[in-house]
C-alpha positions in Angstrom: 1.8 -3.6 5.9 -1.1 -3.3 3.8 -1.1 -6.0 0.4 -2.4 -3.5 -1.8 0.3 -1.1 -1.0 2.6 -3.7 -0.6 2.0 -5.1 -4.2 2.3 -1.8 -5.8 5.9 -1.6 -4.0 6.8 -4.9 -5.7 5.4 -3.9 -9.0 7.2 -0.5 -8.9 10.4 -1.9 -8.0 9.8 -4.3 -10.8 9.6 -1.8 -13.4 13.1 0.1 -12.4 14.1 -2.9 -14.4 13.7 -0.9 -17.4 15.5 1.9 -18.4 14.1 5.3 -17.8 12.0 4.0 -15.2 12.9 5.9 -12.3 10.1 8.4 -12.5 7.6 5.1 -12.2 8.2 4.8 -8.4 6.8 8.3 -7.6 3.5 7.5 -8.7 1.8 6.8 -4.8 4.1 9.8 -3.8 2.2 12.0 -6.9 -1.4 11.0 -5.4 -0.2 11.8 -1.8 1.1 15.6 -3.1 -2.3 15.8 -5.2 -4.5 15.1 -2.4 -3.0 16.7 0.8 -1.0 19.6 -0.7 -3.6 22.7 -0.6 -1.7 26.2 -2.0 1.7 26.6 -0.1 0.1 24.4 2.7 0.0 20.9 3.7 -2.3 18.8 5.0 -0.3 16.2 7.4 -3.4 15.0 8.9 -4.9 14.0 5.6 -1.3 12.5 4.8 -1.3 10.2 7.7 -5.0 9.0 7.0 -3.3 7.8 3.3 -0.6 6.3 6.1 -0.2 2.7 4.1 0.4 4.5 1.2 2.8 6.9 2.6 4.7 4.1 4.4 4.5 2.1 1.2 6.2 4.8 -0.8 9.0 5.2 1.6 9.7 1.4 1.6 9.8 1.6 -2.3 12.2 4.4 -2.0 14.4 2.5 0.2 14.3 -0.9 -2.0 15.0 0.3 -5.0 18.6 -0.9 -6.1 21.2 1.5 -5.8 23.0 0.3 -9.4 19.9 1.0 -11.3 20.1 4.7 -9.6 23.5 5.2 -10.7 23.1 3.7 -14.4 20.1 6.1 -15.1 20.7 9.5 -16.4 21.7 12.6 -14.3 18.0 14.0 -14.5 16.3 10.8 -13.7 18.6 10.8 -10.6 18.0 14.3 -9.5 14.2 14.0 -10.3 14.6 10.7 -8.1 16.4 12.5 -5.1 14.4 15.8 -4.9 11.4 13.3 -4.1 13.0 11.4 -1.4 14.4 14.8 0.0 10.6 16.2 0.7 9.1 12.9 1.3 12.1 12.4 4.1 10.8 16.1 5.5 7.2 14.9 6.2 8.4 12.0 7.5 10.3 14.0 10.1 7.4 16.3 10.4 4.7 13.2 10.6 7.0 11.9 13.8 7.8 15.1 15.1 4.3 16.5 15.2 5.1 19.1 17.7 8.5 20.0 16.3 7.4 22.3 13.5 9.4 22.2 10.3 12.7 20.6 9.8 14.1 24.4 10.3 12.9 24.4 13.7 14.1 21.3 15.0 17.5 20.1 16.8 20.0 18.8 15.3 19.7 15.4 16.7 16.5 14.6 14.7 17.3 16.7 11.3 20.6 15.2 11.0 20.4 11.3 12.2 20.7 8.5 9.2 16.6 7.6 9.4 16.0 7.5 5.8 16.4 4.7 3.4 16.8 5.4 0.0 17.9 3.5 -2.6 19.0 1.0 0.0 21.3 3.8 1.7 20.8 5.3 4.9 21.0 8.9 4.6 19.9 12.2 6.6 17.7 14.8 5.2 20.7 17.4 4.4 22.5 14.4 3.0 19.8 13.9 0.4 20.2 17.8 -0.2 23.6 18.3 -0.6 25.4 14.9 -1.8 22.5 13.3 -4.0 20.9 16.6 -5.4 23.6 19.4 -5.2 27.0 17.9 -5.8 26.2 16.2 -9.1 23.9 19.3 -10.0 25.8 22.8 -8.8 22.9 24.5 -9.8 20.9 27.1 -7.2 17.7 26.5 -8.6 17.5 23.4 -7.5 16.7 24.7 -4.1 13.7 25.8 -5.4 11.9 22.2 -5.4 13.2 21.4 -2.0 10.6 22.5 0.9 12.1 22.0 4.4 8.2 22.2 5.6 8.7 25.6 6.7 6.8 29.0 5.3 9.9 30.5 4.6 11.2 27.7 1.8 9.7 27.1 -1.3 6.3 26.0 -1.2 5.6 22.3 -1.8 4.7 21.0 -5.2 1.5 19.7 -5.2 3.1 16.8 -7.4 5.8 14.5 -8.1 9.0 16.1 -9.8 9.6 13.9 -13.2 13.4 14.1 -14.7 11.8 16.0 -18.1 10.1 18.9 -16.2 13.3 19.7 -13.9 14.8 22.3 -16.2 11.6 24.2 -16.6 10.1 23.8 -13.3 13.0 24.8 -11.4 13.0 28.0 -13.0 9.3 28.5 -12.7 9.2 28.2 -9.0 12.1 30.0 -8.7 10.5 32.9 -10.0 7.4 32.3 -8.1 9.1 31.7 -5.0 10.6 35.4 -5.4 7.7 37.1 -6.7 5.6 36.0 -3.6 4.4 38.6 -1.7 3.7 37.0 0.9 7.3 35.7 1.4 8.9 38.9 -0.2 8.9 42.5 -0.5 10.6 43.0 -3.8 10.1 46.0 -6.2 11.8 48.4 -8.3 12.5 50.7 -4.9 13.5 47.9 -2.2 14.7 44.6 -2.1 13.7 42.5 0.8 14.4 38.4 0.7 11.7 38.4 3.3 11.0 35.3 5.1 13.5 33.7 2.2 16.6 31.7 3.8 18.5 33.3 1.1 21.2 35.0 4.1 21.7 30.9 4.5 22.1 30.3 1.0 24.4 32.9 -0.4 27.5 31.3 1.3 26.7 27.4 -0.9 29.2 26.7 -3.5 26.3 26.8 -6.0 25.7 30.2 -5.2 28.7 31.4 -4.8 29.9 30.3 -8.5 26.6 31.7 -10.0 27.5 34.9 -12.4 27.3 37.6 -9.5 26.6 35.5 -6.8 23.3 35.9 -5.0 23.0 39.0 -5.9 23.0 37.8 -9.7 20.7 35.6 -9.1 18.2 37.8 -7.7 18.5 40.0 -10.1 17.8 37.3 -13.1 15.3 35.5 -11.8 13.5 38.4 -9.4 10.5 40.5 -10.3 11.3 42.7 -12.8 13.1 46.0 -11.7 14.4 44.3 -8.6 18.1 45.4 -8.0 19.9 43.9 -5.5 22.7 46.1 -6.2 20.9 49.4 -5.5 19.3 47.8 -2.9 21.1 45.7 -0.7 18.6 42.7 0.4 17.6 42.1 3.7 16.8 38.4 5.5 15.0 36.7 8.1 13.2 33.4 7.8 9.9 31.9 9.0 10.8 28.7 9.9 6.7 28.2 10.9 5.3 24.9 9.9 3.7 25.0 6.5 0.4 22.6 7.9 -3.0 23.6 7.2 -4.5 25.8 10.0 -7.8 24.5 11.6 -10.3 27.4 11.3 -11.2 29.7 14.1 -14.2 28.6 16.2 -17.1 30.8 15.0 -18.0 33.5 17.8 -20.6 32.6 19.8 -23.7 35.1 19.9 -25.2 36.2 22.8 -28.3 34.2 23.4 -31.7 35.7 22.8 -34.0 36.3 25.6 -37.4 34.6 25.5 
């Protein structure tokens, strides 16, 4: 490992001995996201250019003492595992470049316990369910977890910090539902297009929300949409959210001399 980033890992891990310092480990992740997230797309090739920093960040996540996580506030734990989920998705996509988003990968890849977080081996789905949503049955949190597809909420271009979660989750949910590249929702029709809410609506956090999925969409969807009157339809765009290479310029005809 690059000695520079190894030193950063040790410094970040040491900082965790202080109360309220779980957010401190996110500094390199914040830098990676800021440099490589372009709108709703990710420059995975750019992340690979910072491989040492990314692997150093993953190592730092794994090295965090589980007792430090347990003694942290719920908000700190939630932010810690939200970032871990998104980083684990990056790791899977980088290790399986032809596999698409994790929505397109087979279960033996996405279900394997290949991510070390706070000294515990976890699968990506386990981070979402066991570490985030079981303690926080809040459907808004799905807007802060990106599975690497064009159907999920766009990945943020910065790390998630504990104090930002309530406002950020609502803001991101509203933006997700109002995104016309992902949805077709207006006062006359409600189509949750390219958003996986058909899958989400059976999850405990949505089933217990007042009015279920329809109540959730009515509350956080664009002004005027009414899923009670216009039953939502669903389909999911699992295409990987990578930066697309520009098409080659058309070749012009050579002028005759």
